[in-house]
N, C-alpha and C positions, 0 to 999 in steps of 0.2 A: 192766680186770683186774678180774676176779670174786672178792671177797676173802668168804669164809666168818670170822666175825668168830671170834678164838679164846677171849676173856676171862672166858666160863662154861667155864673149868675147875677137875676138883676138885681140881688140885694148891694152889690159892692159899687158901691158910687163912680166905680171907674168903669165899669160895665156900665149902669146908666149914661155916663158923659159921652161915653165913645159909642152908645148907641144913638143919641139923641142927637151926635153929630153924623151916622153914620160911617164910621169912623173904621176901612174895612182891613187895615195894617194893623191895628191895635186888636182884634180879633182871629185874625190871621196868625198873628205874634203868638198869645195866647194859645190859639191852636196847636200850635206846631211846638212850642215848647212843651204840653200836657203831655202829650204824644211820643214827644221825645223822653220825656220820664216815666214812661212806661203806660197810660192809657193806650186801652184797646177798642173806647168809643168817646161821645163825650157829650154833652147833656147841654142842651142847649136852653136854662132857663130865665125866660125873659116875660116873663110874666101873664098876666091874663091879656094884654093889647088888645083891649077891647076895640080901639079905634083905627089901628094901624097893624093889626097882627098878618090880615093879612098880604100886607107890604113887606113888611118885617122879616116875615121867618122866608120867604122865598130868599131875600137880599141876603139875608144870613147866611142861607145855605150855598147859595152863592160864594162868599166871601171864604167859607172858610173852605169847602169842596174845592176850591182851589189851589189848597195848599197841603190838604190831609188826604185819605183815605178809608179814612177808619168809619164805623153807623157812626150817624147823629142823633141824639135824642130828644126830641123832643118836648120839653117839659111845660105843659102850659093848660090853663082851662079852657082856652079859646080853641073851642071844633075847627073854627072855618081856619083860622090862623095855622093849624096842625095840617090841617089838609092842603091849604099852600102851598107848606114848607115841602111836605112829603112828594105833590104832585113836579118838585124841581130836584129833587136826589136824582143823582145819575150813576153811583158808587155804590155803597155799601148795604147792605140792609137797616133800612132806619127803625125807630126805636120810639112807640111813645109812651109818656110817662105824664101820665096813667090814668088809667079808672078805677074806680071804688066799688064798693058791692052797694051802692047807694043806685037805685031802681031807674034815673035816669041818663046816668053817666052809664051803667052795665046795659042800658040797652042798644044805646046809641055809641060808644068808643071799642069796642070788640068790631063791630060791624066796619070800622073806617079803618082799624087796622087790618082784618082780613081782606079791604079792598086793596089795601096797599099793599100787603103783603110786610108789615111793618110787624114785631116783636113787639107784647105789651107788657109792660107793668102794671101789673093790677095790686091794689094795698088792700091789706083787711081789714076795711070800714065800712061800718054799716053807718043806717040813716040816725041811730043812736051814738053814732062816735065810735072812736078804740078802744074795742074792751081792755083792759089789763090783762087776763088771764092767757097765758099760750096756749090751753084747751079751746077757747071762743075764739083768738085769729086765726087758730088750722081751721076751727069749725065753718068759718068763712069761706076759706079759701076751698075748703072740701063740700059745703052746701051748697055755695052760692056762685063763687068765681070762675071755678072749673065747668061745672053743671052749663053755665052759660057758654062756654067754649064750644064743649059738645056740642051746646043745642045749635049753633052757626055753623060747625063744621070747622071752627079755626083750629090750624095746625096748633095741638099741644107742645110741642117744642119751641114753638116760639113764644110761648106764655110763660111771664117771668112773676112770681110771688112775691109782693113786699110786706113783709108783716109788720114796717113800722118800726123805726126806732124814734123812742121820743127822749129831752134830755132830762139828762140824772139831777135838772136844775130846776127843781118842781114838781116829773115825773119820775122820783127814784123810783118808784116801785116797779114803772113797768122794766126796767133796763135787765132782772135776772128773768121775768116772763119770755122775754122776747130774745136770749137766749135759747129757754128750751120749746121755743112757738120755730125756730129755726130748724133744731134738731128734730121734731117730731113730724113737719111738713117733706120731710127726706122721706119718708116711711106713710107719709099718707096716699099716696097716689104712688097709680106703677103703670108708666113709667112717672118715675117725681119730677117734679114740676123744676124748674129752674127757681133760685131765690137768690136776690139780692136785697142789699140793704143801704137804706143813704147811713153811709158811718158818722160824719161828720153831727148830726142831728143830736148825737147823743150828748155833746158838747157845747150844742144853741144856751146862749143865754148866760154861760161859762167864760170870767176871763180870760182873755186871748193868750195869758202866757201860760197855761193850764189847760186848752184847749188839745193839741196837740199828742199828749200825754195822754189824758180821755182817752183819744180818740185810739191810739195804736193798741194799749192795754184793751178795750172794748174789743180791738180785732182781734187780737191774741184771739180772746175766748171765744168769740164767735168761729172764727178757724177753728177753734179744738173741735165747734161741733157740724163742722163742717161747711161753713161759707166757702164758696167761690166767685161769689160774682158783690160785687159793691159801686155804691157810688162816693167816692171819694178826689181827696185832694193827690193825685199823683206826682205831686212836686213839695209834700213833706219826703222827705228825703230819709230823716229816722222810721216813719212809716212803713215804707216802702221797702227798707233794711228792715224791719222788725218781720215784716210777709214772708222778706227772705228766706230767713233767718228760718220760720217756722215751716218753710216749704222745703228747704233744704236741711231742718236739721241739723243746723250748725251747731255746737255745742262749743265753738271755742273760743265764746269769753263768758262773762259768768250772768253779765246780764239778758246774754241769749238763751241762759241753760235756767234762768229764771222763766221766762216768755212761754219757751219747752215747755216748762214743767206745768205754768200755769195752763195753756192748751192740753195739755196728755191730761190735768188733771180736769177739765173742764168734758173732755169727750169722755172721760171714764164716772162724768154723775159724781164726782167728788169737788168737794171744795178745797181750793188752794190751800194750803198750811202755810204758817209761817216758819217752821222748818225748812223750807221752802228757800229761805229768805240770807241774807248775810245783813245783821240789822248796822253794820257798822258801815253797809255802803251808801250813800243817801239818794242814790239812785234807784237802789234795788228797794230803798224804804217807799222813795215814794210811789214807785207800782205797787207796793204794796199796800200801803195808803188807797193807792184809785182801784184796785180790785175791791176793797172793802167797799165805798161808796157804791159802785157796780152791784154789786152781790147785796144792794140793799143791808148791810148788816152794821154800816156807821152812816149816820144822818150827814147828807150835802151838807159843806158850808163852801162859800168861795176859799176861808184862808184852810183846806179842809189838809192841807200838807204840811202845814202852822204845829199842828197838834197834836 
């Protein structure tokens, strides 16, 4: 699994404070810890930065490239700020996160990515927003995003399609469709595009104590349909262990066998079965209940594990 570390994110109060203070050591430590935990790239989500983006992004590149060699992903709507950051990159091929199928973004962002030889994350979202159905998201990729890349002769191997994970809290019906979108996108073009998702989006607005479980169960389901790239928290030890179990097909523990069974059933276009679970094991039951909300079989509630 290719993980783009998500932890440098403006939503974090600590990140906001460190950015305001231009605390390079804070960001360097966070960058190193993510890479040591398994991140192969780092997302720099600094927000729109309308006033100071052209200063902040180059400063961040200098700070982070001083301690790590991995690709940097520029996550912002400020194209001038992104370009200023791209000009400072000296180590690995950068990533722009992101464009959508909205005409103004699709006109400008791919050209910037091509100019600076950056990989580009493209969201399956048009002017009317994010569609629910898997085939509608695939159609945006095939009919709008990919043709635009071909029009400007953008290297297809640098394109990353993101079919958009939405939270199970409030957008529950999107969760199973996202799984099918990831499955289908791998057969929607030849050669198939790279596919990535923002994994932890699935647990946005969920109580903090439940977020890691929801993330790793959804991750196992997405690995079942072949996902090989995600923006995620590499410092979540249990999540990393779940990824390892599935990649190595480690059947040495009961919980590991359950995660493998979930991934295998999703791969076979089957629903996980209660017979796969040992009901006397609270951890397995928590995983099972999480599968049910992610498949939209049981209505999500914050206390779903106690139901």
